[in-house]
VMD Tcl script that draws the C-alpha trace (Angstrom):
set ca {
  {5.65 -23.30 -19.30}
  {3.43 -23.50 -16.24}
  {0.02 -25.05 -16.46}
  {-3.15 -23.20 -15.63}
  {-4.63 -23.87 -12.20}
  {-7.88 -25.78 -12.18}
  {-10.88 -24.81 -10.07}
  {-10.01 -27.09 -7.14}
  {-6.44 -25.76 -7.02}
  {-7.66 -22.15 -6.95}
  {-10.05 -22.93 -4.09}
  {-7.22 -24.67 -2.24}
  {-4.89 -21.73 -2.86}
  {-7.43 -19.20 -1.53}
  {-8.10 -21.25 1.61}
  {-4.38 -21.86 2.09}
  {-3.60 -18.14 1.83}
  {-6.16 -17.41 4.54}
  {-4.80 -20.19 6.75}
  {-1.20 -19.00 6.29}
  {-2.26 -15.52 7.46}
  {-3.33 -16.70 10.91}
  {-6.80 -17.70 9.62}
  {-7.80 -14.10 9.00}
  {-7.11 -11.77 6.09}
  {-8.67 -8.68 4.58}
  {-10.29 -9.08 1.13}
  {-7.81 -6.86 -0.79}
  {-4.63 -8.71 0.25}
  {-6.42 -12.00 -0.40}
  {-7.18 -10.81 -3.93}
  {-3.54 -9.83 -4.48}
  {-2.09 -13.07 -3.10}
  {-4.56 -15.26 -4.99}
  {-3.15 -14.10 -8.33}
  {-6.60 -13.88 -9.95}
  {-8.29 -11.14 -11.91}
  {-10.77 -9.05 -9.94}
  {-13.71 -10.70 -11.71}
  {-12.42 -14.26 -11.22}
  {-11.70 -13.52 -7.59}
  {-15.21 -12.12 -7.10}
  {-16.71 -15.26 -8.63}
  {-14.67 -17.61 -6.41}
  {-15.29 -15.43 -3.35}
  {-19.04 -15.51 -3.91}
  {-19.00 -19.29 -4.39}
  {-16.91 -19.87 -1.26}
  {-19.25 -17.69 0.82}
  {-22.37 -19.39 -0.59}
  {-20.96 -22.88 0.03}
  {-19.77 -21.81 3.51}
  {-16.08 -22.53 2.96}
  {-15.22 -19.06 4.22}
  {-16.96 -16.52 6.42}
  {-16.81 -12.78 6.81}
  {-15.88 -11.51 10.27}
  {-16.00 -7.86 11.31}
  {-13.79 -6.33 13.98}
  {-14.87 -3.66 16.48}
  {-14.14 -0.91 13.95}
  {-16.29 -2.60 11.30}
  {-13.37 -3.78 9.15}
  {-14.06 -6.97 7.23}
  {-11.80 -10.02 7.54}
  {-12.11 -13.37 5.81}
  {-11.73 -16.58 7.81}
  {-12.06 -20.22 6.81}
  {-15.04 -22.08 8.22}
  {-14.89 -25.63 9.56}
  {-15.91 -26.77 6.09}
  {-12.97 -24.81 4.64}
  {-10.51 -26.47 7.03}
  {-11.98 -29.86 6.11}
  {-11.48 -29.09 2.41}
  {-7.79 -28.30 3.04}
  {-7.30 -31.59 4.90}
  {-9.00 -33.68 2.23}
  {-7.15 -31.88 -0.57}
  {-3.86 -32.69 1.16}
  {-4.92 -36.36 1.40}
  {-5.75 -36.43 -2.30}
  {-2.35 -34.95 -3.18}
  {-0.69 -37.57 -0.98}
  {-2.62 -40.31 -2.78}
  {-1.61 -38.96 -6.20}
  {2.02 -38.72 -5.16}
  {2.04 -42.17 -3.56}
  {0.76 -43.84 -6.73}
  {2.81 -41.59 -9.01}
  {-0.24 -40.43 -10.94}
}
mol new
graphics top color blue
foreach p $ca { graphics top sphere $p radius 0.5 }
foreach p [lrange $ca 0 end-1] q [lrange $ca 1 end] { graphics top cylinder $p $q radius 0.2 }
display resetview
C-alpha cells in the first residue's frame, strides 16, 4: 500500500513536473501529471503563485504556460539536499 504524499512532496512533484517539461508547461497537462483532484490542484496552484514558486508566462498567441521562478528552483535544490540527508542518515 502506498502512502499518501504530504504537502512538501506535492509541491516538489509539481515543480519537478514543470522542470522535466523544459521549465514550461500548460496548466491542463500539469494538472493531469500532478495526479491531484481539480480542487486540490487549484489550491496548490494558487499557493505556489502567491508564494512566487511558479509564474505564469504568456506566448505571442496569449496561451498560458507555467514556469518555475528562481524561488521554485531553489526549493527543488533544497528538497534534494534534504532527501540526501535523510538517506545518508537512514532516517
